[in-house]
N, C-alpha and C positions, 0 to 999 in steps of 0.2 A: 504494500500500500504506500502511496506517496505521502510521506510524513510532513512535507512542507506545507501542504494545503489542508491538513487536518488540525482540529482543535480539540481541547479537552471537552468533555461533556458539559452542557450548560449547568451553571450553578443552580442550587436548589431554590433560589428565589423565583417568584412568580413573574414570568415575562409575558404573560398573556396580553396585558394591556398594550405593551409595546408592539406585539404582533398585530393586534387589532388596528392600531394607528398606522402601521405599515400597509395593512390591507386597504384601509381607507385611502391612503396615498395611491395605491394601485388603481382603485376604482375611479379616481379623479383623472389620472394620467393616461390610462389605457384607452378611453374613448377619444382622447385627443389624437393618439396614434391612429385610431380608426378613421378619424376625420381627415387627417393628412392623406391616408391611403385612398379614401373615397374621392378626395379632391385632386388626386394625381390624374393628369390627362389620360383619356381612354387609349391613346396610341401607345402608352407605356404598358407593356404586358405585366400581368400579376407576378410572374416569376422574377422580373426585374425589380419590382417593388420588394419582393422577398429578399433578393440579393442586397438591396440597399439597407433593408431592415437589419439583416444579420451582419453584413459587412461593416456597417457603422458601429455595431456593438463590439465586434472584434477589434476595430481600430481604436476604440476608447478603452475597453476593459482589459484586453491582453497587456498593453503597456502599463496600465494601472496595477494589474496583478503583479507584474514584474517589479515595479517600483516598490510595492509593499511586501515583496519577498514571498509572493504566493504563486510564482510563475513556473515552478518546477514541473516538468513534463509529467502528466498523469500516468499512473500505472495502467496495466492492461485491463484490469477489472473496472477501473474508473472510466477508461476510454469507452468501454462497451456501453456503460450507462450514459455517458455523455452523447454518444452517437444515437442511442435510442431516444433520449430526451430531445436531441436536436431534430431527428426525423419526425417525432411526434409534433413538436412545435412547428416545424416546417409545413407539415400537412395541415395542422389546425389553422395556422395563419393563412395558408394558401386558400383553404376553403372559405374562410371568413372574408378575406379581401376580395375573392371572386364574388361572393354574395353581395358585398357592398357595392359592386358595380351595378346591381339591379335593384337593391332594396334599401330603404332608409336604415340608418344606423340603429335606431331604437327597435325596429322590427327584427333585424338580424340578431341584435343583442338579446331581445326577449326570447327568441328561439334558443339561442346559445345558453340561456339561463338554466337549462336542464343540467349543465355541467356541475353546479354545486350539489345537486341531488346525486348524480353519478359519483361524485367525489365522496359524499357522505357514506354511500354504500361501500365504495372501495376502501375508505378509511377503516371500516370495520373488517372487511375481508382481507386486506393486505397489510394494514398497520396495527390491527388488533385494538382499534379504538372502539369504545362502547357505542353501539348503534341499536337502539331498542325498537319495538314495534311501532311506537308513536312516531318516531322519526321516519321510519319506512313509510308509514301512512302519509306523513307530511310530504315526503318525496313524491309519492304517487299523485297527491293533489297538485303539487307544483308542476308535474309533468302534464296533467290535464290542462293547467293554465297555459302551458307552452303550446299545446294542441290548438287552443283557441286563437293563438297568433299564427300558427302554421297553416291552418285550414284556408283562410282567405288568401294568404300569400301563395300557397300551393295552387289554388285555383287560378291566380293571376300569372304566376311565374313558372309553374311546373316544378321540376326537380331542383331548380335553383334554391327553392325555399328549404330544402333539406340539407343544404351545405352547412348551415350553422349547427345542425345536429352532429355532423361529422367533426366539426370543430369542438363541440362540447365533449364528445367521447375522447378524442385525442388529448384535449387539454386536461381532462380529469385524470387520465393516466399519467400525463406529464407532471401534474401537481403531486400525485402520490410519489413518483420517483424523486421529485424535488424535495419533498418532505423527508424522504429517507436520506438523501445525500446532504441536505442542508444541516443535518445534525452533526456532521463530521467535517464539513467543508465550508469555508467562508463563502458567503453569497457572491462576492466579486469574482473569486476564482471559479465558482460554480457556473455563473452566467458567462464568463469569458470562454471557458472551454466548451460549453454547450453551444454557444454562438459559433465557435470555430468549427465544431462538428457539423452544424447546419450549413455553414458556408462551404465546407468541403463537398457537401451534397449538391448545393444549388449553383455554385459558380461554374463548374464544368458543364452543367446543362445549358447555361447561357452561351458558352462557346459552341456546344453541339448544335444548338438551334439558331445560331446567328446566320442570317441570310436564308433561312428556311422558308420565309414567307408566311409562316403560321402566326397569325396576329397575336394569339394568346401566349406565344413562346418566343418569338423573334425579338431580340432586344433592339432598342433604338438608342440614339445619342441624345440624352435629355439636356435641355437648355432652359434657362429662365425659370418660369413658373414650375415646370416639372422637376427641375433640379432642387428647388427649395422644398417642394412637397416630399421628395424622396429623402432629403436630409431631415425633414421633420418626422417622417416615419421612423427613421433610424434613431434619432435622438429620443423620441418619446418611448420607443420600444425599450431602449436601454434603461431609462429611468423607471418605467413601469415594472419591468421584470426584475430589477433590483429590489423594488418595493416588495414584490410578491415572494422573492427568495428570502428576504429578511422576515417577512410575515410567517412563512412556513417554518422558518428556523425557530421562531420565538413562541408560536402558539400551535395547538392541535389543529389539524386540517378540518375536523368537523366543527370547530369553533369559528374559524374565520371564513369558511365557505359561504355561509348565508350573507356575509357582508358584501359579497360580490354584487348583490342586487342594487347597491348604491350606484353602480355604474349607470343605471337607467336614468338617473337624474342628469348626469353630465351628457349622456347620449341624446336624450330628448332636447336638452338645451342647445347642444352643438348642432343637432340635426335641424332644429328650427331656425337657429341664428344663421348658420352657414348655408344650408341647402333648402330651407323653406319646408322641411318635412315635419309633419306632426302626426302622432299616432291617432287612428280612428277609435271609435268607441269600443269595438270588439278587442282591439289590441290593448287598450287601457284596461279592459276587464281581465284579459289574460295576464297582463303585468300585475294587476292587483292580486290575483290568485297566487301567482308565483311568489311575489314579495311577501304576502301574508303567510304562505307556507314556510318560506325561508325564515321569517322573523319568529315563527313558532319554534322552529328548530333551534334558533339562536337562544331564545328565551329559556327553552328547556335545558339547553346545555349550560346556561348560566346557573339555573337552579341546581342542577346536578353537581356543578363545580363547587357551589357553596356547601352542599351537603358533604362532599368528599373532603373539604378542607378541614384539617385537624383543629380541634378546639385549643385555644391558648391555655397554658397552665394557670391554675387558680392562684 
């Protein structure tokens, strides 16, 4: 195991509040990344947006990790996990950015909101976190809320409306792997090497498809507005995923997962302000169901956490 990027186990103090604050930071910055991606001109293929997203992260975080003494080459076991996380994040982001070409940010995000429910279940199956029948019921209710958003979107757009579901599944597995690795690896090193793994996958594809004439894959030379939008995608991706890595290091996955619903606030505001999009009544109803189910899970987790907390000595 690479000892330079590992750290001792977290102290026994409660870091849950810090993890929650980091998750709130993620929910504010991630929709800004989505807005930059949606605002990128249509002639720039999604794969090139992905290259900018991960390439910027590598350019910033790898030198930072080296300066901070975290840049030792990962071991074979860690590289396997970095590659898996990188591929999952690459697929998840590609699905979501493609959906944004056709859908409002809030609609795509509402469908993606099944990810915290998937994460809650995976947290129990893969991380051994407590997941009772009430939480499972809340997850089912939240998924029904997502269907309220998917149905009209599917009627209008077809299979494109299902792309955020693919994002949700990949991102939930990505978060479980992040939770495991974040316990022994600093978030800066974690994100640096995962972005490197994703870049290794996406940049050769740009070379392969250059001049192919396939609009969705053939890269272009960005200038002006497109160049600024691609830089914005990369910058906000770097910031937002550092937030989520710290969040998963400091708090249980099942605790912070429901907070992801706060993204809808920024998504609706940005969608209306920048693109003139505003959710219709059925979408708002679906969002309300999803958020209500998520807040129930969060409130129950808080009650259970208080019960598990040891009583102070008399």
